[in-house]
PDB file of N, CA, C, O and CB in Angstrom:
ATOM      1  N   MET A   1     -13.219  23.962 -24.237  1.00  0.00           N
ATOM      2  CA  MET A   1     -13.236  23.653 -22.766  1.00  0.00           C
ATOM      3  C   MET A   1     -12.720  22.433 -22.244  1.00  0.00           C
ATOM      4  O   MET A   1     -12.288  22.242 -21.107  1.00  0.00           O
ATOM      5  CB  MET A   1     -14.477  23.690 -22.317  1.00  0.00           C
ATOM      6  N   ASP A   2     -12.815  21.558 -23.267  1.00  0.00           N
ATOM      7  CA  ASP A   2     -12.293  20.226 -23.013  1.00  0.00           C
ATOM      8  C   ASP A   2     -10.788  20.100 -23.200  1.00  0.00           C
ATOM      9  O   ASP A   2     -10.114  19.191 -22.714  1.00  0.00           O
ATOM     10  CB  ASP A   2     -12.974  19.259 -23.897  1.00  0.00           C
ATOM     11  N   ASP A   3     -10.292  21.168 -24.003  1.00  0.00           N
ATOM     12  CA  ASP A   3      -8.814  21.205 -24.293  1.00  0.00           C
ATOM     13  C   ASP A   3      -8.155  21.853 -23.121  1.00  0.00           C
ATOM     14  O   ASP A   3      -7.003  21.599 -22.768  1.00  0.00           O
ATOM     15  CB  ASP A   3      -8.465  21.995 -25.635  1.00  0.00           C
ATOM     16  N   TYR A   4      -8.943  22.697 -22.546  1.00  0.00           N
ATOM     17  CA  TYR A   4      -8.319  23.515 -21.442  1.00  0.00           C
ATOM     18  C   TYR A   4      -8.076  22.194 -20.128  1.00  0.00           C
ATOM     19  O   TYR A   4      -7.029  22.003 -19.508  1.00  0.00           O
ATOM     20  CB  TYR A   4      -9.571  25.015 -20.930  1.00  0.00           C
ATOM     21  N   LEU A   5      -9.300  21.472 -19.986  1.00  0.00           N
ATOM     22  CA  LEU A   5      -9.177  20.333 -19.101  1.00  0.00           C
ATOM     23  C   LEU A   5      -8.039  19.559 -19.264  1.00  0.00           C
ATOM     24  O   LEU A   5      -7.216  19.265 -18.397  1.00  0.00           O
ATOM     25  CB  LEU A   5     -10.229  19.506 -19.209  1.00  0.00           C
ATOM     26  N   GLU A   6      -8.050  19.240 -20.469  1.00  0.00           N
ATOM     27  CA  GLU A   6      -6.865  18.091 -20.658  1.00  0.00           C
ATOM     28  C   GLU A   6      -5.548  18.825 -20.412  1.00  0.00           C
ATOM     29  O   GLU A   6      -4.662  18.216 -19.813  1.00  0.00           O
ATOM     30  CB  GLU A   6      -6.821  17.355 -22.287  1.00  0.00           C
ATOM     31  N   GLN A   7      -5.361  19.946 -20.777  1.00  0.00           N
ATOM     32  CA  GLN A   7      -3.910  20.595 -20.559  1.00  0.00           C
ATOM     33  C   GLN A   7      -3.827  20.638 -18.938  1.00  0.00           C
ATOM     34  O   GLN A   7      -2.751  20.472 -18.363  1.00  0.00           O
ATOM     35  CB  GLN A   7      -3.738  22.301 -21.316  1.00  0.00           C
ATOM     36  N   ARG A   8      -4.905  20.846 -18.323  1.00  0.00           N
ATOM     37  CA  ARG A   8      -4.784  21.157 -16.740  1.00  0.00           C
ATOM     38  C   ARG A   8      -4.481  19.764 -16.210  1.00  0.00           C
ATOM     39  O   ARG A   8      -3.705  19.674 -15.259  1.00  0.00           O
ATOM     40  CB  ARG A   8      -6.258  21.845 -15.975  1.00  0.00           C
ATOM     41  N   ILE A   9      -5.000  18.716 -16.716  1.00  0.00           N
ATOM     42  CA  ILE A   9      -4.891  17.398 -16.295  1.00  0.00           C
ATOM     43  C   ILE A   9      -3.461  16.847 -16.550  1.00  0.00           C
ATOM     44  O   ILE A   9      -2.884  16.089 -15.769  1.00  0.00           O
ATOM     45  CB  ILE A   9      -5.934  16.580 -16.982  1.00  0.00           C
ATOM     46  N   ARG A  10      -2.907  17.337 -17.808  1.00  0.00           N
ATOM     47  CA  ARG A  10      -1.495  17.044 -18.098  1.00  0.00           C
ATOM     48  C   ARG A  10      -0.505  17.883 -17.076  1.00  0.00           C
ATOM     49  O   ARG A  10       0.501  17.355 -16.602  1.00  0.00           O
ATOM     50  CB  ARG A  10      -1.196  17.432 -19.674  1.00  0.00           C
ATOM     51  N   VAL A  11      -0.855  19.118 -16.812  1.00  0.00           N
ATOM     52  CA  VAL A  11       0.061  19.827 -15.906  1.00  0.00           C
ATOM     53  C   VAL A  11       0.191  19.138 -14.446  1.00  0.00           C
ATOM     54  O   VAL A  11       1.227  18.788 -13.881  1.00  0.00           O
ATOM     55  CB  VAL A  11      -0.455  21.313 -15.759  1.00  0.00           C
ATOM     56  N   LEU A  12      -1.049  19.046 -14.026  1.00  0.00           N
ATOM     57  CA  LEU A  12      -1.195  18.353 -12.692  1.00  0.00           C
ATOM     58  C   LEU A  12      -0.219  16.959 -12.815  1.00  0.00           C
ATOM     59  O   LEU A  12       0.667  16.722 -11.994  1.00  0.00           O
ATOM     60  CB  LEU A  12      -2.938  17.964 -12.379  1.00  0.00           C
ATOM     61  N   GLU A  13      -0.492  16.177 -13.843  1.00  0.00           N
ATOM     62  CA  GLU A  13       0.232  14.903 -13.808  1.00  0.00           C
ATOM     63  C   GLU A  13       1.812  14.994 -13.761  1.00  0.00           C
ATOM     64  O   GLU A  13       2.577  14.172 -13.258  1.00  0.00           O
ATOM     65  CB  GLU A  13      -0.175  14.117 -15.024  1.00  0.00           C
ATOM     66  N   LEU A  14       2.145  16.256 -14.441  1.00  0.00           N
ATOM     67  CA  LEU A  14       3.602  16.405 -14.731  1.00  0.00           C
ATOM     68  C   LEU A  14       4.045  16.812 -13.138  1.00  0.00           C
ATOM     69  O   LEU A  14       5.064  16.354 -12.620  1.00  0.00           O
ATOM     70  CB  LEU A  14       3.983  17.697 -16.064  1.00  0.00           C
ATOM     71  N   GLU A  15       3.156  17.707 -12.473  1.00  0.00           N
ATOM     72  CA  GLU A  15       3.533  18.017 -11.068  1.00  0.00           C
ATOM     73  C   GLU A  15       3.749  17.016 -10.127  1.00  0.00           C
ATOM     74  O   GLU A  15       4.680  17.078  -9.324  1.00  0.00           O
ATOM     75  CB  GLU A  15       2.640  18.765 -10.520  1.00  0.00           C
ATOM     76  N   VAL A  16       2.710  15.812 -10.185  1.00  0.00           N
ATOM     77  CA  VAL A  16       2.674  14.739  -9.408  1.00  0.00           C
ATOM     78  C   VAL A  16       4.015  13.996  -9.757  1.00  0.00           C
ATOM     79  O   VAL A  16       4.614  13.500  -8.803  1.00  0.00           O
ATOM     80  CB  VAL A  16       1.374  13.932  -9.633  1.00  0.00           C
ATOM     81  N   GLU A  17       4.543  13.865 -10.987  1.00  0.00           N
ATOM     82  CA  GLU A  17       5.663  13.063 -11.241  1.00  0.00           C
ATOM     83  C   GLU A  17       6.857  13.732 -10.583  1.00  0.00           C
ATOM     84  O   GLU A  17       7.705  13.114  -9.939  1.00  0.00           O
ATOM     85  CB  GLU A  17       5.863  12.852 -12.736  1.00  0.00           C
ATOM     86  N   GLU A  18       6.859  15.109 -10.803  1.00  0.00           N
ATOM     87  CA  GLU A  18       8.133  16.162 -10.061  1.00  0.00           C
ATOM     88  C   GLU A  18       8.079  15.766  -8.788  1.00  0.00           C
ATOM     89  O   GLU A  18       9.107  15.245  -8.355  1.00  0.00           O
ATOM     90  CB  GLU A  18       7.932  17.942 -10.067  1.00  0.00           C
ATOM     91  N   LEU A  19       7.074  15.878  -7.993  1.00  0.00           N
ATOM     92  CA  LEU A  19       6.761  15.566  -6.544  1.00  0.00           C
ATOM     93  C   LEU A  19       7.316  14.236  -6.182  1.00  0.00           C
ATOM     94  O   LEU A  19       8.077  14.114  -5.222  1.00  0.00           O
ATOM     95  CB  LEU A  19       5.226  15.573  -6.260  1.00  0.00           C
ATOM     96  N   LYS A  20       6.939  13.194  -6.958  1.00  0.00           N
ATOM     97  CA  LYS A  20       7.632  11.607  -6.781  1.00  0.00           C
ATOM     98  C   LYS A  20       9.099  11.805  -6.911  1.00  0.00           C
ATOM     99  O   LYS A  20       9.901  11.351  -6.095  1.00  0.00           O
ATOM    100  CB  LYS A  20       7.134  10.395  -8.048  1.00  0.00           C
ATOM    101  N   GLU A  21       9.398  12.441  -7.875  1.00  0.00           N
ATOM    102  CA  GLU A  21      11.070  12.257  -8.269  1.00  0.00           C
ATOM    103  C   GLU A  21      11.779  13.015  -7.058  1.00  0.00           C
ATOM    104  O   GLU A  21      12.850  12.563  -6.654  1.00  0.00           O
ATOM    105  CB  GLU A  21      11.592  13.086  -9.961  1.00  0.00           C
ATOM    106  N   LYS A  22      11.175  14.257  -6.405  1.00  0.00           N
ATOM    107  CA  LYS A  22      11.891  14.644  -5.305  1.00  0.00           C
ATOM    108  C   LYS A  22      11.791  13.843  -3.986  1.00  0.00           C
ATOM    109  O   LYS A  22      12.642  13.906  -3.098  1.00  0.00           O
ATOM    110  CB  LYS A  22      11.541  15.912  -5.081  1.00  0.00           C
ATOM    111  N   ALA A  23      10.839  13.196  -3.947  1.00  0.00           N
ATOM    112  CA  ALA A  23      10.476  12.326  -2.601  1.00  0.00           C
ATOM    113  C   ALA A  23      11.322  11.157  -2.723  1.00  0.00           C
ATOM    114  O   ALA A  23      11.601  10.569  -1.678  1.00  0.00           O
ATOM    115  CB  ALA A  23       8.834  11.826  -2.447  1.00  0.00           C
ATOM    116  N   LYS A  24      11.799  10.700  -3.872  1.00  0.00           N
ATOM    117  CA  LYS A  24      12.436   9.251  -4.027  1.00  0.00           C
ATOM    118  C   LYS A  24      13.948   9.559  -3.118  1.00  0.00           C
ATOM    119  O   LYS A  24      14.094   8.760  -2.193  1.00  0.00           O
ATOM    120  CB  LYS A  24      12.719   8.736  -5.997  1.00  0.00           C
ATOM    121  N   PRO A  25      14.866  10.409  -3.236  1.00  0.00           N
ATOM    122  CA  PRO A  25      15.975  10.369  -2.516  1.00  0.00           C
ATOM    123  C   PRO A  25      15.716  10.499  -1.017  1.00  0.00           C
ATOM    124  O   PRO A  25      16.522   9.916  -0.291  1.00  0.00           O
ATOM    125  CB  PRO A  25      16.836  11.354  -2.995  1.00  0.00           C
ATOM    126  N   ASN A  26      14.736  11.159  -0.448  1.00  0.00           N
ATOM    127  CA  ASN A  26      14.438  11.005   0.815  1.00  0.00           C
ATOM    128  C   ASN A  26      14.261   9.708   1.480  1.00  0.00           C
ATOM    129  O   ASN A  26      14.856   9.327   2.488  1.00  0.00           O
ATOM    130  CB  ASN A  26      13.469  11.634   0.962  1.00  0.00           C
ATOM    131  N   ARG A  27      13.384   9.079   0.811  1.00  0.00           N
ATOM    132  CA  ARG A  27      13.001   7.547   1.085  1.00  0.00           C
ATOM    133  C   ARG A  27      14.424   6.566   1.165  1.00  0.00           C
ATOM    134  O   ARG A  27      14.558   5.647   1.973  1.00  0.00           O
ATOM    135  CB  ARG A  27      11.928   6.962  -0.292  1.00  0.00           C
ATOM    136  N   GLN A  28      15.258   6.900   0.333  1.00  0.00           N
ATOM    137  CA  GLN A  28      16.595   6.084   0.133  1.00  0.00           C
ATOM    138  C   GLN A  28      17.622   6.473   1.305  1.00  0.00           C
ATOM    139  O   GLN A  28      18.413   5.653   1.772  1.00  0.00           O
ATOM    140  CB  GLN A  28      17.310   6.443  -1.404  1.00  0.00           C
ATOM    141  N   ASP A  29      17.530   7.824   1.739  1.00  0.00           N
ATOM    142  CA  ASP A  29      18.584   8.282   2.667  1.00  0.00           C
ATOM    143  C   ASP A  29      18.072   7.653   4.125  1.00  0.00           C
ATOM    144  O   ASP A  29      18.895   7.668   5.041  1.00  0.00           O
ATOM    145  CB  ASP A  29      18.729  10.053   2.656  1.00  0.00           C
ATOM    146  N   ASN A  30      16.985   7.200   4.332  1.00  0.00           N
ATOM    147  CA  ASN A  30      16.502   6.522   5.495  1.00  0.00           C
ATOM    148  C   ASN A  30      16.470   5.085   5.525  1.00  0.00           C
ATOM    149  O   ASN A  30      16.146   4.469   6.540  1.00  0.00           O
ATOM    150  CB  ASN A  30      15.283   6.927   5.748  1.00  0.00           C
ATOM    151  N   THR A  31      16.823   4.484   4.349  1.00  0.00           N
ATOM    152  CA  THR A  31      16.635   2.976   4.368  1.00  0.00           C
ATOM    153  C   THR A  31      17.623   2.210   5.254  1.00  0.00           C
ATOM    154  O   THR A  31      17.393   1.075   5.672  1.00  0.00           O
ATOM    155  CB  THR A  31      16.766   2.426   2.947  1.00  0.00           C
ATOM    156  N   TRP A  32      18.682   2.869   5.501  1.00  0.00           N
ATOM    157  CA  TRP A  32      19.710   2.176   6.485  1.00  0.00           C
ATOM    158  C   TRP A  32      18.821   1.903   7.942  1.00  0.00           C
ATOM    159  O   TRP A  32      18.962   0.890   8.626  1.00  0.00           O
ATOM    160  CB  TRP A  32      21.207   3.311   6.778  1.00  0.00           C
ATOM    161  N   ILE A  33      18.043   2.832   8.205  1.00  0.00           N
ATOM    162  CA  ILE A  33      17.436   2.826   9.573  1.00  0.00           C
ATOM    163  C   ILE A  33      16.659   1.334   9.555  1.00  0.00           C
ATOM    164  O   ILE A  33      16.949   0.449  10.361  1.00  0.00           O
ATOM    165  CB  ILE A  33      16.321   4.254   9.835  1.00  0.00           C
ATOM    166  N   TRP A  34      15.720   1.197   8.608  1.00  0.00           N
ATOM    167  CA  TRP A  34      14.939   0.077   8.541  1.00  0.00           C
ATOM    168  C   TRP A  34      15.740  -1.275   8.344  1.00  0.00           C
ATOM    169  O   TRP A  34      15.184  -2.373   8.371  1.00  0.00           O
ATOM    170  CB  TRP A  34      13.985   0.294   7.471  1.00  0.00           C
ATOM    171  N   ALA A  35      16.999  -1.108   8.157  1.00  0.00           N
ATOM    172  CA  ALA A  35      17.937  -2.285   8.086  1.00  0.00           C
ATOM    173  C   ALA A  35      18.656  -2.453   9.500  1.00  0.00           C
ATOM    174  O   ALA A  35      18.852  -3.589   9.932  1.00  0.00           O
ATOM    175  CB  ALA A  35      19.057  -2.061   6.879  1.00  0.00           C
ATOM    176  N   PHE A  36      19.010  -1.441  10.147  1.00  0.00           N
ATOM    177  CA  PHE A  36      19.554  -1.318  11.367  1.00  0.00           C
ATOM    178  C   PHE A  36      18.441  -1.838  12.730  1.00  0.00           C
ATOM    179  O   PHE A  36      18.814  -2.509  13.692  1.00  0.00           O
ATOM    180  CB  PHE A  36      19.996   0.256  11.408  1.00  0.00           C
ATOM    181  N   ILE A  37      17.514  -1.505  12.578  1.00  0.00           N
ATOM    182  CA  ILE A  37      16.374  -1.645  13.818  1.00  0.00           C
ATOM    183  C   ILE A  37      16.247  -3.055  13.990  1.00  0.00           C
ATOM    184  O   ILE A  37      16.598  -3.549  15.061  1.00  0.00           O
ATOM    185  CB  ILE A  37      14.790  -0.983  13.504  1.00  0.00           C
ATOM    186  N   PRO A  38      15.664  -3.961  12.823  1.00  0.00           N
ATOM    187  CA  PRO A  38      15.666  -5.501  12.944  1.00  0.00           C
ATOM    188  C   PRO A  38      16.833  -6.027  13.357  1.00  0.00           C
ATOM    189  O   PRO A  38      16.722  -7.056  14.024  1.00  0.00           O
ATOM    190  CB  PRO A  38      15.370  -6.173  11.742  1.00  0.00           C
ATOM    191  N   ILE A  39      18.102  -5.556  13.124  1.00  0.00           N
ATOM    192  CA  ILE A  39      19.277  -6.254  13.454  1.00  0.00           C
ATOM    193  C   ILE A  39      19.547  -5.838  14.736  1.00  0.00           C
ATOM    194  O   ILE A  39      20.104  -6.687  15.433  1.00  0.00           O
ATOM    195  CB  ILE A  39      20.399  -6.051  12.554  1.00  0.00           C
ATOM    196  N   LEU A  40      19.338  -4.883  15.196  1.00  0.00           N
ATOM    197  CA  LEU A  40      19.462  -4.518  16.673  1.00  0.00           C
ATOM    198  C   LEU A  40      18.445  -5.088  17.608  1.00  0.00           C
ATOM    199  O   LEU A  40      18.638  -5.246  18.813  1.00  0.00           O
ATOM    200  CB  LEU A  40      19.393  -3.060  16.832  1.00  0.00           C
ATOM    201  N   ALA A  41      17.319  -5.394  16.947  1.00  0.00           N
ATOM    202  CA  ALA A  41      16.155  -6.196  17.829  1.00  0.00           C
ATOM    203  C   ALA A  41      16.670  -7.543  17.980  1.00  0.00           C
ATOM    204  O   ALA A  41      16.495  -8.087  19.070  1.00  0.00           O
ATOM    205  CB  ALA A  41      14.593  -6.290  17.093  1.00  0.00           C
ATOM    206  N   LEU A  42      17.318  -8.210  16.998  1.00  0.00           N
ATOM    207  CA  LEU A  42      17.775  -9.533  17.045  1.00  0.00           C
ATOM    208  C   LEU A  42      19.022  -9.592  17.904  1.00  0.00           C
ATOM    209  O   LEU A  42      19.238 -10.555  18.640  1.00  0.00           O
ATOM    210  CB  LEU A  42      18.021 -10.058  15.662  1.00  0.00           C
ATOM    211  N   LEU A  43      19.773  -8.643  17.812  1.00  0.00           N
ATOM    212  CA  LEU A  43      21.255  -8.541  18.633  1.00  0.00           C
ATOM    213  C   LEU A  43      21.003  -8.471  19.969  1.00  0.00           C
ATOM    214  O   LEU A  43      21.803  -9.114  20.648  1.00  0.00           O
ATOM    215  CB  LEU A  43      22.188  -7.247  18.303  1.00  0.00           C
ATOM    216  N   ILE A  44      19.942  -7.760  20.705  1.00  0.00           N
ATOM    217  CA  ILE A  44      19.710  -7.725  21.842  1.00  0.00           C
ATOM    218  C   ILE A  44      19.447  -9.046  22.758  1.00  0.00           C
ATOM    219  O   ILE A  44      19.988  -9.250  23.845  1.00  0.00           O
ATOM    220  CB  ILE A  44      18.826  -6.940  21.808  1.00  0.00           C
ATOM    221  N   PRO A  45      18.533  -9.886  22.126  1.00  0.00           N
ATOM    222  CA  PRO A  45      18.442 -11.197  22.998  1.00  0.00           C
ATOM    223  C   PRO A  45      19.926 -11.908  22.920  1.00  0.00           C
ATOM    224  O   PRO A  45      20.528 -12.289  23.924  1.00  0.00           O
ATOM    225  CB  PRO A  45      17.166 -12.308  22.365  1.00  0.00           C
ATOM    226  N   VAL A  46      20.357 -12.011  21.761  1.00  0.00           N
ATOM    227  CA  VAL A  46      21.612 -12.728  21.641  1.00  0.00           C
ATOM    228  C   VAL A  46      22.688 -12.127  22.708  1.00  0.00           C
ATOM    229  O   VAL A  46      23.204 -12.913  23.501  1.00  0.00           O
ATOM    230  CB  VAL A  46      22.145 -12.604  20.108  1.00  0.00           C
ATOM    231  N   LEU A  47      23.023 -10.792  22.738  1.00  0.00           N
ATOM    232  CA  LEU A  47      23.824 -10.459  23.833  1.00  0.00           C
ATOM    233  C   LEU A  47      23.419 -10.799  25.131  1.00  0.00           C
ATOM    234  O   LEU A  47      24.272 -11.016  25.992  1.00  0.00           O
ATOM    235  CB  LEU A  47      24.029  -9.223  23.833  1.00  0.00           C
ATOM    236  N   ALA A  48      21.986 -10.885  25.423  1.00  0.00           N
ATOM    237  CA  ALA A  48      21.677 -11.189  26.807  1.00  0.00           C
ATOM    238  C   ALA A  48      21.787 -12.560  27.212  1.00  0.00           C
ATOM    239  O   ALA A  48      21.879 -12.947  28.377  1.00  0.00           O
ATOM    240  CB  ALA A  48      20.409 -10.782  27.108  1.00  0.00           C
ATOM    241  N   LEU A  49      21.770 -13.376  26.029  1.00  0.00           N
ATOM    242  CA  LEU A  49      22.144 -14.731  26.186  1.00  0.00           C
ATOM    243  C   LEU A  49      23.438 -15.072  26.477  1.00  0.00           C
ATOM    244  O   LEU A  49      23.680 -15.958  27.297  1.00  0.00           O
ATOM    245  CB  LEU A  49      21.855 -15.371  25.169  1.00  0.00           C
ATOM    246  N   VAL A  50      24.417 -14.387  25.819  1.00  0.00           N
ATOM    247  CA  VAL A  50      25.966 -14.493  25.915  1.00  0.00           C
ATOM    248  C   VAL A  50      26.145 -13.965  27.220  1.00  0.00           C
ATOM    249  O   VAL A  50      26.893 -14.543  28.009  1.00  0.00           O
ATOM    250  CB  VAL A  50      26.859 -13.670  24.775  1.00  0.00           C
ATOM    251  N   GLY A  51      25.508 -12.874  27.548  1.00  0.00           N
ATOM    252  CA  GLY A  51      25.972 -12.336  29.053  1.00  0.00           C
ATOM    253  C   GLY A  51      25.513 -13.279  30.226  1.00  0.00           C
ATOM    254  O   GLY A  51      26.055 -13.258  31.331  1.00  0.00           O
ATOM    255  N   ASP A  52      24.347 -14.204  29.854  1.00  0.00           N
ATOM    256  CA  ASP A  52      23.940 -14.980  30.847  1.00  0.00           C
ATOM    257  C   ASP A  52      25.162 -16.317  31.065  1.00  0.00           C
ATOM    258  O   ASP A  52      25.668 -16.802  32.078  1.00  0.00           O
ATOM    259  CB  ASP A  52      22.373 -15.456  30.424  1.00  0.00           C
ATOM    260  N   ILE A  53      25.316 -16.590  29.678  1.00  0.00           N
ATOM    261  CA  ILE A  53      26.401 -17.789  29.543  1.00  0.00           C
ATOM    262  C   ILE A  53      27.471 -17.683  30.176  1.00  0.00           C
ATOM    263  O   ILE A  53      27.894 -18.585  30.899  1.00  0.00           O
ATOM    264  CB  ILE A  53      26.872 -18.044  28.309  1.00  0.00           C
ATOM    265  N   PHE A  54      28.194 -16.329  29.961  1.00  0.00           N
ATOM    266  CA  PHE A  54      29.561 -16.113  30.419  1.00  0.00           C
ATOM    267  C   PHE A  54      29.498 -15.334  31.667  1.00  0.00           C
ATOM    268  O   PHE A  54      30.534 -15.022  32.253  1.00  0.00           O
ATOM    269  CB  PHE A  54      30.422 -15.401  29.375  1.00  0.00           C
TER     270      PHE A  54
END
């Protein structure tokens, strides 16, 4: 019984590792969004100031 449980736990651990590996590329595909949003948020007030000055 203990051997069965240990094998089942190991299988589940391997499945979790596979799911983590599959999820990694999806996160990296969207990283540019998290860089673009703060840049855009900083750019809007700067453009507003430039528009008021000129």
